[in-house]
C-alpha positions, -999 to 999 in steps of 0.1 A, spaced: 268 -386 -193 237 -379 -212 217 -403 -233 233 -394 -266 270 -397 -252 261 -431 -236 248 -444 -268 277 -432 -289 301 -451 -264 281 -482 -269 283 -481 -306 320 -476 -304 320 -507 -282 300 -527 -309 326 -516 -335 354 -531 -316 340 -565 -315 364 -589 -331 354 -598 -367 362 -635 -358 329 -637 -339 302 -649 -365 280 -677 -375 259 -696 -401 227 -713 -390 209 -719 -422 219 -737 -455 202 -713 -481 218 -692 -507 230 -656 -503 208 -642 -529 184 -614 -518 154 -632 -506 121 -627 -523 90 -617 -503 72 -646 -489 36 -653 -488 16 -643 -457 11 -666 -430 3 -658 -394 -9 -693 -387 19 -719 -396 52 -722 -413 56 -757 -430 93 -757 -435 116 -770 -408 133 -739 -392 169 -749 -388 173 -715 -369 152 -730 -341 176 -749 -317 149 -767 -299 126 -780 -326 132 -804 -355 98 -806 -371 73 -782 -385 50 -766 -358 22 -778 -381 29 -813 -369 36 -803 -332 16 -808 -302 16 -771 -295 -7 -742 -299 14 -721 -321 11 -691 -344 40 -680 -367 41 -646 -383 63 -641 -416 85 -611 -425 60 -599 -450 31 -601 -425 51 -584 -399 60 -556 -421 23 -551 -432 12 -550 -397 40 -527 -385 53 -551 -358 83 -533 -345 82 -544 -309 68 -572 -288 37 -550 -277 27 -548 -312 19 -585 -312 -11 -580 -289 -42 -596 -301 -26 -608 -333 -28 -646 -319 -57 -661 -298 -56 -651 -261 -23 -630 -264 -28 -595 -247 -1 -570 -242 -17 -537 -231 5 -507 -241 4 -485 -210 27 -469 -186 63 -469 -199 85 -492 -220 94 -507 -187 58 -521 -184 57 -552 -204 26 -570 -190 17 -601 -211 -13 -621 -205 -20 -656 -220 -48 -679 -210 -55 -663 -177 -20 -661 -167 2 -630 -167 24 -605 -147 25 -568 -141 57 -567 -122 88 -590 -113 85 -624 -129 71 -626 -163 46 -654 -174 57 -655 -210 94 -660 -221 111 -640 -248 140 -652 -270 155 -633 -296 176 -655 -320 175 -682 -294 189 -659 -265 166 -656 -235 157 -623 -221 158 -626 -183 143 -593 -174 108 -585 -186 116 -547 -180 136 -551 -211 111 -568 -233 99 -537 -250 129 -529 -271 128 -521 -308 124 -552 -331 138 -546 -366 147 -568 -396 124 -596 -383 126 -629 -402 97 -646 -384 79 -646 -349 67 -677 -332 42 -674 -303 39 -707 -285 9 -708 -260 7 -729 -230 34 -740 -206 68 -743 -222 89 -749 -192 102 -782 -199 123 -768 -229 123 -731 -220 126 -732 -183 115 -706 -156 89 -680 -161 73 -695 -193 42 -708 -176 19 -691 -202 40 -695 -232 71 -682 -253 76 -657 -280 105 -664 -302 119 -637 -325 143 -646 -353 160 -617 -373 173 -618 -408 208 -637 -414 235 -620 -435 243 -653 -450 206 -657 -464 199 -621 -471 222 -594 -491 213 -560 -496 204 -525 -480 172 -520 -461 158 -486 -453 126 -476 -435 110 -443 -427 74 -434 -412 56 -405 -400 23 -405 -383 -2 -388 -358 13 -370 -327 45 -359 -347 56 -394 -346 85 -404 -369 111 -431 -371 140 -438 -395 161 -472 -396 189 -485 -420 207 -519 -422 231 -536 -445 236 -573 -449 267 -584 -466 280 -618 -472 318 -623 -480 315 -655 -499 296 -684 -485 312 -687 -452 310 -654 -437 284 -626 -435 281 -593 -416 252 -571 -410 248 -538 -392 219 -515 -386 202 -490 -364 175 -467 -361 159 -437 -341 122 -428 -334 104 -400 -316 69 -388 -308 55 -359 -292 28 -380 -276 -10 -378 -274 -21 -369 -238 -15 -335 -222 -7 -330 -185 -32 -302 -177 -10 -289 -149 20 -282 -170 0 -277 -203 25 -299 -220 23 -335 -236 34 -361 -210 39 -391 -231 67 -379 -254 95 -404 -262 127 -407 -281 147 -439 -287 175 -452 -305 190 -487 -312 219 -504 -330 227 -540 -339 258 -559 -352 257 -593 -363 284 -616 -376 281 -652 -390 308 -675 -398 308 -712 -410 343 -724 -408 332 -760 -418 301 -773 -433 293 -789 -398 303 -760 -377 287 -724 -373 294 -694 -353 269 -665 -347 275 -634 -327 249 -606 -322 255 -574 -304 226 -551 -297 222 -517 -278 192 -495 -272 185 -462 -255 154 -444 -244 142 -412 -231 106 -412 -222 82 -387 -205 56 -391 -178 29 -415 -173 -6 -405 -190 -28 -416 -159 -61 -400 -158 -78 -393 -124 -108 -417 -123 -124 -409 -90 -149 -382 -78 -138 -346 -83 -114 -334 -55 -127 -300 -43 -109 -278 -18 -118 -243 -8 -145 -240 -34 -120 -250 -61 -115 -282 -81 -81 -295 -74 -85 -323 -100 -115 -335 -120 -127 -368 -132 -109 -377 -164 -80 -353 -161 -44 -359 -163 -31 -333 -139 0 -338 -117 27 -314 -106 59 -334 -99 81 -345 -128 78 -381 -142 101 -399 -167 118 -431 -176 152 -434 -191 170 -468 -200 199 -482 -217 202 -519 -226 232 -538 -241 233 -575 -250 257 -598 -267 249 -634 -276 273 -659 -290 259 -692 -306 281 -721 -316 267 -750 -334 285 -785 -346 269 -812 -363 284 -846 -350 278 -881 -365 250 -888 -341 237 -855 -329 239 -817 -331 255 -797 -302 244 -761 -298 259 -736 -272 243 -703 -266 260 -677 -243 248 -642 -235 256 -613 -215 228 -587 -208 231 -552 -192 203 -529 -180 206 -494 -166 175 -474 -160 159 -447 -140 122 -441 -133 110 -409 -119 73 -407 -106 49 -384 -91 34 -412 -72 1 -395 -63 -5 -383 -97 -24 -353 -84 -16 -315 -84 -10 -320 -45 25 -323 -33 23 -358 -17 52 -379 -26 77 -388 -53 98 -419 -63 132 -421 -80 141 -455 -87 177 -463 -103 189 -498 -112 218 -514 -127 217 -549 -136 240 -574 -152 232 -610 -163 248 -641 -179 233 -671 -195 247 -704 -209 228 -732 -225 240 -764 -242 215 -784 -263 222 -820 -278 197 -830 -304 196 -861 -323 194 -861 -360 159 -867 -375 152 -898 -398 143 -924 -372 113 -934 -353 130 -923 -321 146 -889 -315 157 -870 -285 168 -838 -271 188 -831 -238 201 -799 -225 216 -778 -196 210 -742 -187 225 -719 -163 221 -682 -154 233 -655 -130 219 -621 -125 231 -592 -102 211 -560 -97 218 -529 -76 187 -506 -70 179 -475 -50 143 -464 -47 139 -434 -24 103 -423 -16 102 -386 -5 72 -375 12 63 -338 6 41 -313 25 6 -326 16 17 -363 17 30 -358 52 -1 -340 64 -26 -363 48 -10 -397 53 13 -398 82 3 -368 105 -34 -374 101 -28 -411 109 -8 -403 142 -34 -377 152 -62 -402 147 -45 -428 170 -29 -404 198 -47 -373 194 -12 -355 193 1 -337 164 37 -349 157 66 -328 143 79 -334 108 102 -316 84 86 -300 52 101 -331 32 106 -366 47 127 -389 25 126 -428 31 158 -444 16 155 -478 0 185 -497 -13 186 -533 -26 213 -556 -38 196 -587 -54 216 -618 -68 200 -648 -82 213 -677 -101 202 -711 -111 208 -742 -131 186 -769 -149 187 -802 -168 163 -812 -192 154 -840 -216 127 -847 -242 121 -880 -259 99 -885 -293 87 -917 -305 68 -922 -339 47 -952 -342 31 -950 -378 5 -921 -376 11 -917 -338 37 -896 -321 44 -896 -284 64 -870 -267 75 -871 -231 100 -846 -213 111 -837 -179 132 -806 -166 148 -803 -131 151 -765 -123 170 -752 -93 173 -715 -84 186 -694 -54 178 -659 -50 190 -634 -23 185 -598 -14 203 -574 9 184 -544 19 192 -513 36 163 -488 45 164 -457 65 151 -423 73 178 -396 70 157 -369 89 143 -371 125 109 -361 138 90 -361 170 56 -365 187 52 -347 221 83 -348 241 97 -377 222 122 -372 196 125 -399 169 160 -400 156 169 -413 122 169 -451 120 175 -480 95 161 -513 87 185 -537 71 191 -574 66 193 -603 42 166 -625 28 173 -656 7 151 -683 -9 159 -715 -28 134 -730 -54 137 -766 -68 110 -775 -94 104 -805 -115 86 -797 -148 72 -827 -167 52 -828 -198 34 -854 -220 18 -854 -254 2 -876 -280 -3 -866 -316 -23 -883 -343 -16 -875 -380 -45 -874 -403 -51 -874 -441 -31 -892 -468 -4 -865 -470 -1 -864 -431 -6 -827 -432 -33 -826 -405 -31 -835 -368 -48 -839 -335 -32 -838 -303 -36 -841 -264 -9 -825 -241 -3 -823 -204 24 -800 -191 33 -780 -159 41 -744 -157 62 -726 -132 69 -689 -120 97 -684 -95 91 -665 -63 108 -634 -52 108 -603 -30 86 -572 -30 108 -542 -32 81 -515 -37 67 -522 -2 94 -511 18 85 -475 20 53 -490 40 76 -511 60 95 -479 71 63 -461 78 52 -489 100 85 -489 120 83 -451 123 48 -452 137 56 -480 161 83 -459 175 58 -433 180 35 -459 197 10 -458 168 -2 -490 155 -26 -487 125 -47 -516 113 -27 -519 83 9 -528 92 36 -539 68 65 -558 81 93 -576 63 84 -611 76 48 -608 63 49 -588 31 83 -588 14 84 -624 2 61 -641 -23 59 -678 -33 64 -696 -67 34 -699 -89 26 -735 -103 1 -745 -129 -10 -777 -148 -22 -773 -185 -45 -798 -200 -51 -792 -238 -67 -808 -267 -60 -793 -302 -58 -797 -339 -39 -785 -369 -59 -787 -402 -53 -775 -437 -68 -782 -472 -51 -803 -498 -40 -773 -517 -28 -752 -484 -52 -723 -493 -72 -730 -461 -57 -736 -427 -72 -736 -393 -58 -744 -358 -78 -749 -327 -74 -758 -291 -93 -764 -259 -75 -759 -225 -78 -761 -188 -53 -747 -165 -54 -755 -127 -31 -729 -110 -19 -728 -73 -3 -698 -56 -9 -676 -86 11 -644 -84 -10 -612 -83 1 -577 -82 -22 -558 -58 -25 -525 -42 -25 -530 -5 -53 -516 15 -48 -481 31 -33 -449 21 -1 -464 7 25 -456 -18 35 -489 -34 23 -521 -49 32 -557 -41 30 -592 -53 9 -616 -35 -3 -652 -40 -38 -661 -47 -48 -695 -32 -59 -711 -64 -72 -702 -97 -85 -721 -127 -87 -711 -164 -106 -727 -193 -111 -715 -226 -106 -721 -265 -88 -708 -294 -93 -705 -330 -71 -694 -359 -78 -696 -396 -63 -684 -428 -77 -686 -462 -68 -676 -499 -94 -672 -526 -81 -655 -556 -67 -623 -549 -82 -622 -513 -66 -634 -481 -86 -637 -450 -72 -641 -414 -89 -646 -381 -78 -652 -345 -103 -657 -316 -96 -666 -280 -119 -671 -251 -107 -673 -214 -128 -677 -185 -102 -672 -155 -116 -672 -120 -104 -675 -83 -111 -709 -67 -99 -698 -34 -84 -662 -26 -87 -652 10 -74 -616 8 -83 -605 41 -86 -633 68 -97 -610 96 -126 -600 74 -130 -634 59 -131 -618 25 -129 -647 -1 -130 -637 -38 -138 -673 -48 -157 -673 -81 -145 -639 -90 -127 -633 -122 -89 -628 -122 -80 -590 -129 -65 -578 -161 -72 -609 -181 -95 -603 -212 -124 -627 -215 -124 -624 -253 -96 -615 -278 -103 -610 -316 -84 -602 -346 -95 -605 -382 -84 -591 -416 -91 -593 -452 -65 -583 -478 -69 -578 -516 -39 -579 -538 -43 -561 -572 -15 -566 -597 -5 -536 -615 15 -538 -648 38 -509 -642 76 -503 -637 71 -486 -605 44 -507 -589 40 -545 -588 9 -548 -565 -15 -526 -547 -27 -543 -515 -60 -531 -497 -62 -541 -462 -89 -540 -437 -88 -552 -401 -103 -552 -366 -89 -563 -333 -105 -562 -299 -105 -574 -265 -128 -576 -232 -144 -578 -209 -114 -570 -187 -119 -567 -149 -98 -543 -130 -100 -555 -93 -104 -587 -74 -139 -576 -62 -149 -574 -99 -166 -540 -91 -149 -524 -122 -144 -536 -156 -136 -526 -193 -163 -538 -216 -155 -555 -248 -140 -530 -274 -132 -534 -311 -109 -512 -334 -111 -508 -369 -80 -502 -390 -73 -500 -427 -43 -496 -451 -33 -492 -488 1 -508 -497 20 -500 -530 45 -527 -534 76 -530 -556 102 -556 -554 127 -530 -541 103 -507 -521 68 -503 -506 47 -474 -494 20 -480 -468 -8 -454 -459 -24 -466 -428 -50 -458 -401 -58 -473 -367 -88 -470 -344 -107 -453 -372 -139 -449 -349 -118 -432 -322 -128 -457 -297 -120 -444 -260 -113 -475 -239 -91 -483 -208 -58 -501 -209 -49 -499 -171 -66 -491 -139 -50 -487 -104 -51 -469 -69 -26 -448 -52 -33 -434 -17 -68 -444 -22 -72 -424 -54 -84 -442 -86 -65 -437 -120 -69 -453 -155 -49 -449 -186 -67 -446 -221 -55 -458 -251 -43 -437 -280 -69 -420 -301 -73 -422 -339 -40 -422 -357 -28 -420 -394 6 -424 -409 27 -432 -439 56 -459 -439 83 -464 -466 104 -493 -469 132 -497 -494 152 -531 -501 181 -526 -525 
């Protein structure tokens, strides 16, 4: 079944959801909301859609940034990756495919497996970071909470949480339409309708489609390799049967067809027989590469306000089906390919009890449980050049005998992974005049298991010895129990109590897991052992497949400040993070095909953050700066060689992040235009070190952008440009079979965006 057919069936499933599923979370009118003023720093009002907070973030002991709907539209925030650099120390490089959602905050991050930053959409947690990069439409606001949030949000939030809230059909009424066209023949269309039926029931439905030809050419095929097509749909129903009870159900589906990976060769030119096979800086590979993905989710939120507390229940089902096809050597040579297929189901349930505000003491308690099951096949097929250069050459080096292999040699890898967990948590808040004391604790228990079946389907030989097909199979399981405490002290300042300073101490945690991508090396090791070949780099299930949990302690001092008029706001924080067993994605030594997660002995990060927003007449100024110094305290990578990277910087973490903008709003007395908004912005990051040796890095870079926006209460038109100076900088560096590769960012781009609200 092709992509379009699958998506059509999923839309039919959405339409079949009973209309009885719905909700109302907020108590506002059903009139079409007016555009709100920009704010990427704080939102003062208590956001009743946030289940786990009862006061403004301005008066909370958290380093937080909030982006309003208006600012999200002006910045063209249509996915999580677009948030990169908008807040201090938040870095989300856009490389690889949409499966790649690497998020780094304060020296912590992850490229594969467990995320360091959690994502919640309308209070529903996304369990798999491979599904983070999906379209985000009709955003009401976005919260970015930095620092460990494990006490309230649980596993894999050691660096922070991103909360996305979408428009409610009970507080917004009308039809929304959007269209965009830009460089690379990139275009998108979206439409949605919000319709309340009285004051108790509302429904919204929307969808969109986007396409791009891409920006990078594979010189081997002569075609653009980063083309992409995607579509999404969402159905949201809200019902308020009584003033104290609300029901909310959101069904979402998305589909994606994506081309290959624009990885450019970064080593010395490869020359054979007097001809250049691949030159430095070229994207040139011969085997197909692509990524396909379908995601489906349904979230049901129930809320009831009792006399002494409010009870919220959030239930979700999440489905992911994807296929990744790779030319893993990324050269014109026929070395090896990978086709990874995966199907995953996940269920979550959370119950939150929260006391009502108004007293000196308030509390929150909750229980969370999840279950996730994944089936994956990931065969690696060695082709002629890979067999000769990697396997045969290694055997000849150790035995002096040339082995016999078929022209293609597949290594089959199949995995069935199941993990589930449960947690109990509590938080108490005590107000003593101008002081606010918060203490919380969470007990998190998780069990994960993996069944693996790996085999070679073709035989081979060396000398007179014939090696028949064989398999490696078994089951691995791990149980993790973690206690996540936090403590904070906040002092209100000023007569209006709008300012505050705080100190917080909290623990972060990332669960352990299994390295599936190293199993092709495990099979190679077993194959060579059967041929009595024992290379220096040997990979076994016992030594390389599992990795340990990551734990960290975050110490933070911060302040939230604003002028009496609210026209000047500033937020600042200083932090120190002590991390043990930090999880790092590495490319193991030798001519290997995969990558794996390992644990660094100990790392530490310290830094500072500053956000500011100011309004002066017709001008709005915003700035966000983050500094992070993340280094290894102890990381003995190669015990035999005694290689300790102590003192080196943690790879892929930017030392500086910067975002600044100035906007001028010019009122226009016209029936067709209300305002003209002129905006100029810059954003940058660096230095970024690419390896543990710190021998390679991306220096600091800055991008210049500009836009002109014509606003009317019913529509807007934006003319925009990004990377006006056409800076060329690297987003990602890696090695495969000893060769180096890098992906560069997109060049200068221009576009026009139309938004219509009726």
